C-alpha positions as a LaTeX table, in Angstrom:
\begin{tabular}{lrrr}
\hline
Residue & $x$ (\AA) & $y$ (\AA) & $z$ (\AA) \\
\hline
Met1 & $-16.63$ & $-10.78$ & $-10.91$ \\
Leu2 & $-16.09$ & $-12.29$ & $-14.36$ \\
Asp3 & $-17.65$ & $-15.70$ & $-14.76$ \\
Glu4 & $-15.75$ & $-18.92$ & $-14.11$ \\
Asn5 & $-15.75$ & $-19.88$ & $-17.79$ \\
Gly6 & $-13.85$ & $-16.74$ & $-18.74$ \\
Phe7 & $-15.79$ & $-13.83$ & $-20.20$ \\
Asn8 & $-14.14$ & $-11.84$ & $-22.95$ \\
Lys9 & $-14.87$ & $-8.20$ & $-23.64$ \\
Pro10 & $-18.13$ & $-7.98$ & $-25.64$ \\
Lys11 & $-18.30$ & $-6.50$ & $-29.11$ \\
Leu12 & $-21.41$ & $-4.55$ & $-28.16$ \\
Ile13 & $-23.09$ & $-3.46$ & $-24.94$ \\
Leu14 & $-26.88$ & $-3.18$ & $-25.07$ \\
Leu15 & $-28.20$ & $-0.99$ & $-22.28$ \\
Asp16 & $-31.61$ & $-0.85$ & $-20.70$ \\
Val17 & $-32.45$ & 2.76 & $-19.83$ \\
Tyr18 & $-35.07$ & 3.36 & $-17.14$ \\
Glu19 & $-33.66$ & 2.52 & $-13.69$ \\
Thr20 & $-30.46$ & 1.25 & $-15.33$ \\
Val21 & $-29.25$ & 4.56 & $-16.77$ \\
Leu22 & $-31.91$ & 7.06 & $-15.70$ \\
Asp23 & $-32.70$ & 7.66 & $-12.02$ \\
Met24 & $-36.39$ & 7.07 & $-11.24$ \\
Thr25 & $-36.31$ & 8.60 & $-7.74$ \\
Asp26 & $-38.16$ & 11.82 & $-8.66$ \\
Leu27 & $-40.80$ & 9.90 & $-10.60$ \\
Glu28 & $-41.29$ & 7.48 & $-7.70$ \\
Arg29 & $-41.80$ & 10.35 & $-5.26$ \\
Lys30 & $-44.35$ & 12.08 & $-7.50$ \\
Val31 & $-46.32$ & 8.89 & $-8.15$ \\
Asn32 & $-46.41$ & 8.11 & $-4.43$ \\
Glu33 & $-47.73$ & 11.62 & $-3.76$ \\
Leu34 & $-50.37$ & 11.34 & $-6.47$ \\
Leu35 & $-51.56$ & 7.93 & $-5.27$ \\
Gly36 & $-51.26$ & 8.77 & $-1.57$ \\
Ser37 & $-49.16$ & 5.75 & $-0.70$ \\
Lys38 & $-45.51$ & 4.82 & $-0.26$ \\
Arg39 & $-46.39$ & 1.73 & $-2.29$ \\
Gly40 & $-47.98$ & 3.70 & $-5.12$ \\
Tyr41 & $-45.04$ & 3.71 & $-7.50$ \\
Arg42 & $-44.29$ & 0.01 & $-7.05$ \\
Ile43 & $-47.93$ & $-0.95$ & $-7.56$ \\
Trp44 & $-48.12$ & 1.13 & $-10.74$ \\
Phe45 & $-44.75$ & 0.09 & $-12.20$ \\
Glu46 & $-45.33$ & $-3.59$ & $-11.57$ \\
Ser47 & $-48.77$ & $-3.35$ & $-13.21$ \\
Leu48 & $-47.25$ & $-1.46$ & $-16.13$ \\
Met49 & $-44.74$ & $-4.25$ & $-16.75$ \\
Glu50 & $-47.37$ & $-6.94$ & $-16.17$ \\
Tyr51 & $-49.68$ & $-5.58$ & $-18.85$ \\
Cys52 & $-46.84$ & $-5.08$ & $-21.32$ \\
Phe53 & $-46.16$ & $-8.78$ & $-20.82$ \\
Val54 & $-49.89$ & $-9.52$ & $-21.22$ \\
Asp55 & $-49.80$ & $-7.86$ & $-24.65$ \\
Asn56 & $-46.88$ & $-10.13$ & $-25.57$ \\
Cys57 & $-48.75$ & $-13.25$ & $-24.49$ \\
Ile58 & $-52.07$ & $-12.54$ & $-26.21$ \\
Gln59 & $-50.48$ & $-11.20$ & $-29.40$ \\
Gln60 & $-51.89$ & $-7.71$ & $-29.25$ \\
Phe61 & $-50.08$ & $-4.40$ & $-28.95$ \\
His62 & $-50.70$ & $-1.08$ & $-27.22$ \\
Asp63 & $-47.99$ & 1.56 & $-27.14$ \\
Phe64 & $-46.10$ & 1.98 & $-23.86$ \\
Gly65 & $-47.67$ & 5.34 & $-23.01$ \\
Thr66 & $-51.20$ & 3.98 & $-23.39$ \\
Ile67 & $-50.44$ & 1.05 & $-21.07$ \\
Ala68 & $-48.76$ & 3.42 & $-18.60$ \\
Lys69 & $-51.89$ & 5.59 & $-18.41$ \\
Ala70 & $-54.26$ & 2.64 & $-18.09$ \\
Thr71 & $-52.24$ & 1.01 & $-15.31$ \\
Met72 & $-51.95$ & 4.33 & $-13.46$ \\
Gln73 & $-55.75$ & 4.40 & $-13.33$ \\
Met74 & $-55.74$ & 0.78 & $-12.11$ \\
Ala75 & $-53.24$ & 1.63 & $-9.36$ \\
Ala76 & $-55.36$ & 4.59 & $-8.30$ \\
Glu77 & $-58.46$ & 2.37 & $-8.04$ \\
Glu78 & $-56.54$ & $-0.20$ & $-6.00$ \\
Leu79 & $-55.48$ & 2.53 & $-3.57$ \\
Asp80 & $-58.93$ & 4.17 & $-3.53$ \\
Arg81 & $-57.70$ & 7.39 & $-5.15$ \\
Thr82 & $-59.13$ & 9.52 & $-7.93$ \\
Val83 & $-56.66$ & 10.84 & $-10.48$ \\
Ser84 & $-57.43$ & 13.03 & $-13.46$ \\
Glu85 & $-56.09$ & 12.54 & $-16.96$ \\
Glu86 & $-54.13$ & 15.77 & $-16.46$ \\
Asp87 & $-52.52$ & 14.34 & $-13.32$ \\
Val88 & $-51.46$ & 11.23 & $-15.20$ \\
Glu89 & $-50.11$ & 13.21 & $-18.16$ \\
Ser90 & $-48.10$ & 15.38 & $-15.76$ \\
Ile91 & $-46.56$ & 12.34 & $-14.08$ \\
Leu92 & $-45.69$ & 10.64 & $-17.37$ \\
Gly93 & $-44.16$ & 13.88 & $-18.59$ \\
Leu94 & $-41.50$ & 13.42 & $-15.91$ \\
Met95 & $-40.17$ & 10.44 & $-17.87$ \\
Lys96 & $-38.79$ & 12.99 & $-20.34$ \\
Gln97 & $-36.86$ & 14.80 & $-17.58$ \\
Leu98 & $-35.27$ & 12.10 & $-15.41$ \\
Pro99 & $-31.62$ & 12.60 & $-14.42$ \\
Val100 & $-28.90$ & 10.01 & $-15.01$ \\
His101 & $-27.56$ & 7.85 & $-12.21$ \\
Gln102 & $-24.25$ & 8.77 & $-10.64$ \\
Gly103 & $-21.33$ & 7.25 & $-12.51$ \\
Val104 & $-23.19$ & 6.87 & $-15.81$ \\
Gln105 & $-21.32$ & 9.51 & $-17.79$ \\
Gln106 & $-17.96$ & 8.31 & $-16.48$ \\
Gly107 & $-18.84$ & 4.69 & $-17.19$ \\
Leu108 & $-20.02$ & 5.40 & $-20.73$ \\
Ser109 & $-16.87$ & 7.38 & $-21.42$ \\
Glu110 & $-14.62$ & 4.59 & $-20.14$ \\
Leu111 & $-16.51$ & 1.91 & $-22.08$ \\
Ser112 & $-16.26$ & 4.02 & $-25.22$ \\
Asp113 & $-12.53$ & 4.44 & $-24.70$ \\
Met114 & $-12.25$ & 0.64 & $-24.55$ \\
Gly115 & $-13.59$ & 0.48 & $-28.10$ \\
Ile116 & $-16.85$ & $-1.27$ & $-27.17$ \\
Arg117 & $-19.85$ & $-0.47$ & $-29.32$ \\
Met118 & $-22.94$ & 0.65 & $-27.38$ \\
Ala119 & $-26.66$ & 0.92 & $-28.04$ \\
Ala120 & $-29.76$ & 1.44 & $-25.91$ \\
Leu121 & $-32.81$ & $-0.85$ & $-25.88$ \\
Thr122 & $-35.98$ & 0.23 & $-24.12$ \\
Asn123 & $-39.65$ & $-0.64$ & $-23.90$ \\
Thr124 & $-40.58$ & 3.04 & $-24.03$ \\
Ser125 & $-41.09$ & 5.34 & $-26.99$ \\
Gln126 & $-38.02$ & 5.81 & $-29.18$ \\
Lys127 & $-38.82$ & 9.51 & $-29.62$ \\
Ile128 & $-39.00$ & 10.20 & $-25.87$ \\
Leu129 & $-35.79$ & 8.32 & $-25.21$ \\
Gln130 & $-33.95$ & 9.94 & $-28.12$ \\
Glu131 & $-34.87$ & 13.41 & $-26.83$ \\
Arg132 & $-33.74$ & 12.55 & $-23.30$ \\
Met133 & $-30.43$ & 11.14 & $-24.52$ \\
Glu134 & $-29.81$ & 14.25 & $-26.61$ \\
Phe135 & $-30.60$ & 16.56 & $-23.69$ \\
Thr136 & $-28.24$ & 14.74 & $-21.30$ \\
Gly137 & $-25.49$ & 14.53 & $-23.91$ \\
Met138 & $-25.43$ & 10.72 & $-23.73$ \\
Ile139 & $-26.54$ & 10.32 & $-27.33$ \\
Ser140 & $-22.96$ & 10.62 & $-28.57$ \\
Phe141 & $-22.06$ & 7.31 & $-26.87$ \\
Phe142 & $-24.75$ & 5.27 & $-28.64$ \\
Glu143 & $-24.84$ & 3.91 & $-32.17$ \\
Glu144 & $-28.59$ & 3.42 & $-31.92$ \\
Val145 & $-31.44$ & 4.13 & $-29.53$ \\
Leu146 & $-33.85$ & 1.24 & $-30.09$ \\
Ser147 & $-37.42$ & 0.85 & $-28.87$ \\
Ala148 & $-39.16$ & $-2.51$ & $-28.54$ \\
Glu149 & $-42.25$ & $-0.75$ & $-29.91$ \\
Gln150 & $-40.63$ & $-0.98$ & $-33.34$ \\
Val151 & $-41.29$ & $-4.74$ & $-33.36$ \\
Arg152 & $-44.61$ & $-4.41$ & $-31.49$ \\
Lys153 & $-43.35$ & $-6.56$ & $-28.65$ \\
Tyr154 & $-41.93$ & $-5.75$ & $-25.23$ \\
Lys155 & $-38.86$ & $-7.01$ & $-23.42$ \\
Pro156 & $-38.33$ & $-9.73$ & $-22.21$ \\
Ser157 & $-39.79$ & $-11.21$ & $-25.41$ \\
Ile158 & $-36.88$ & $-12.96$ & $-27.13$ \\
Glu159 & $-37.88$ & $-11.39$ & $-30.45$ \\
Val160 & $-36.92$ & $-7.95$ & $-29.13$ \\
Tyr161 & $-33.32$ & $-8.94$ & $-28.36$ \\
Thr162 & $-32.78$ & $-10.92$ & $-31.55$ \\
Trp163 & $-34.22$ & $-8.03$ & $-33.59$ \\
Ala164 & $-31.85$ & $-5.58$ & $-31.86$ \\
Ala165 & $-28.86$ & $-7.82$ & $-32.59$ \\
Arg166 & $-29.82$ & $-8.11$ & $-36.26$ \\
Lys167 & $-30.33$ & $-4.37$ & $-36.56$ \\
Leu168 & $-26.89$ & $-3.76$ & $-35.06$ \\
Asn169 & $-25.32$ & $-6.46$ & $-37.26$ \\
Val170 & $-23.89$ & $-8.46$ & $-34.38$ \\
Ser171 & $-24.34$ & $-12.02$ & $-33.11$ \\
Pro172 & $-26.33$ & $-12.25$ & $-29.84$ \\
Ala173 & $-23.37$ & $-14.19$ & $-28.38$ \\
Asp174 & $-21.21$ & $-11.08$ & $-28.80$ \\
Val175 & $-23.67$ & $-8.82$ & $-26.96$ \\
Leu176 & $-23.66$ & $-7.94$ & $-23.26$ \\
Met177 & $-27.12$ & $-6.89$ & $-22.09$ \\
Val178 & $-26.90$ & $-4.55$ & $-19.08$ \\
Ser179 & $-30.00$ & $-3.99$ & $-16.95$ \\
Ala180 & $-31.22$ & $-3.38$ & $-13.41$ \\
His181 & $-34.18$ & $-5.71$ & $-14.08$ \\
Gly182 & $-33.94$ & $-9.46$ & $-13.59$ \\
Trp183 & $-36.72$ & $-10.15$ & $-16.11$ \\
Asp184 & $-34.79$ & $-8.16$ & $-18.73$ \\
Leu185 & $-31.68$ & $-10.27$ & $-18.24$ \\
Ala186 & $-33.72$ & $-13.48$ & $-18.36$ \\
Gly187 & $-34.98$ & $-12.50$ & $-21.81$ \\
Ala188 & $-31.52$ & $-11.53$ & $-23.05$ \\
Phe189 & $-29.96$ & $-14.77$ & $-21.78$ \\
Asn190 & $-32.56$ & $-16.86$ & $-23.58$ \\
Ala191 & $-31.88$ & $-14.87$ & $-26.74$ \\
Gly192 & $-28.24$ & $-16.02$ & $-26.50$ \\
Met193 & $-26.70$ & $-12.87$ & $-25.01$ \\
Lys194 & $-24.28$ & $-12.42$ & $-22.12$ \\
Thr195 & $-25.74$ & $-10.43$ & $-19.21$ \\
Ala196 & $-24.69$ & $-7.91$ & $-16.57$ \\
Phe197 & $-26.90$ & $-7.08$ & $-13.58$ \\
Leu198 & $-26.70$ & $-3.49$ & $-12.47$ \\
Gln199 & $-27.62$ & $-3.87$ & $-8.81$ \\
Lys200 & $-29.73$ & $-1.08$ & $-7.33$ \\
Glu201 & $-31.62$ & $-0.67$ & $-4.10$ \\
Arg202 & $-34.72$ & $-2.90$ & $-4.04$ \\
Thr203 & $-33.78$ & $-4.76$ & $-7.20$ \\
Ala204 & $-33.31$ & $-8.51$ & $-7.31$ \\
Leu205 & $-32.41$ & $-11.25$ & $-9.74$ \\
Phe206 & $-34.89$ & $-13.98$ & $-10.66$ \\
Pro207 & $-33.54$ & $-17.04$ & $-8.75$ \\
Leu208 & $-34.72$ & $-19.47$ & $-11.46$ \\
Ser209 & $-32.68$ & $-17.78$ & $-14.18$ \\
Pro210 & $-28.97$ & $-18.40$ & $-14.80$ \\
Lys211 & $-26.67$ & $-16.06$ & $-12.92$ \\
Pro212 & $-25.46$ & $-13.07$ & $-14.92$ \\
Asn213 & $-21.90$ & $-13.00$ & $-16.21$ \\
Ile214 & $-21.25$ & $-9.78$ & $-14.29$ \\
Ile215 & $-22.83$ & $-8.09$ & $-11.27$ \\
Cys216 & $-21.96$ & $-4.41$ & $-10.86$ \\
Ser217 & $-23.08$ & $-1.37$ & $-8.90$ \\
Gly218 & $-23.00$ & 1.08 & $-11.82$ \\
Leu219 & $-21.66$ & 1.67 & $-15.32$ \\
Asp220 & $-18.37$ & 2.94 & $-13.92$ \\
Asp221 & $-18.06$ & $-0.32$ & $-11.96$ \\
Leu222 & $-18.95$ & $-2.28$ & $-15.11$ \\
Ala223 & $-16.16$ & $-0.53$ & $-17.00$ \\
Asn224 & $-13.70$ & $-1.42$ & $-14.23$ \\
Lys225 & $-14.74$ & $-5.09$ & $-14.35$ \\
Leu226 & $-14.46$ & $-5.28$ & $-18.13$ \\
Ala227 & $-11.02$ & $-3.69$ & $-17.96$ \\
Val228 & $-9.72$ & $-6.63$ & $-15.90$ \\
Pro229 & $-8.05$ & $-9.13$ & $-18.27$ \\
Val230 & $-9.46$ & $-12.66$ & $-18.31$ \\
Met231 & $-6.90$ & $-15.20$ & $-17.01$ \\
\hline
\end{tabular}
């Protein structure tokens, strides 16, 4: 639903990519197989995000791929598994091949038809994401594909969102950040953006953050909600 204060159509939609646009199911299955545990993917992904945030806090920077490899080794140790560098490279290579969630193409098309500008903002490598967007055909919907690595910070650092807004020549207040990650929306809100939570299985909002302006099940659902006029 639109928020009680009345939420007008944004000038620009800023989209997270992994889990929000791209389906991580195949990657999750492969990581679980490699680590020999149904918890393997969650342990790795949570450690990956944790150590991206650690870099933010201690004012150092490692690229996303380097942190992904290091935390995969940490997850393997936690689960008493041995993984080779080749195994890890193979798993991370899947991030270049992930399919889009159902309803994404339709939703992007409908949002584009509404005249809303769109861009992508990710913590991963800009090159990897650009190639994936081009392969899926989604690149035509986006003005820019932006990586937080360009400012040597990771979402949810406020600097990442304000930098993206400046680069796209738009006020944060006119941006709707769309993500399946509660921590992502917390960062965007505190940067002055509106937020939309794309609710997926096993995703949850951070209860101590303000509620998002919109909660939706997919980009097609988001387009439907934005098409409803504010009374």
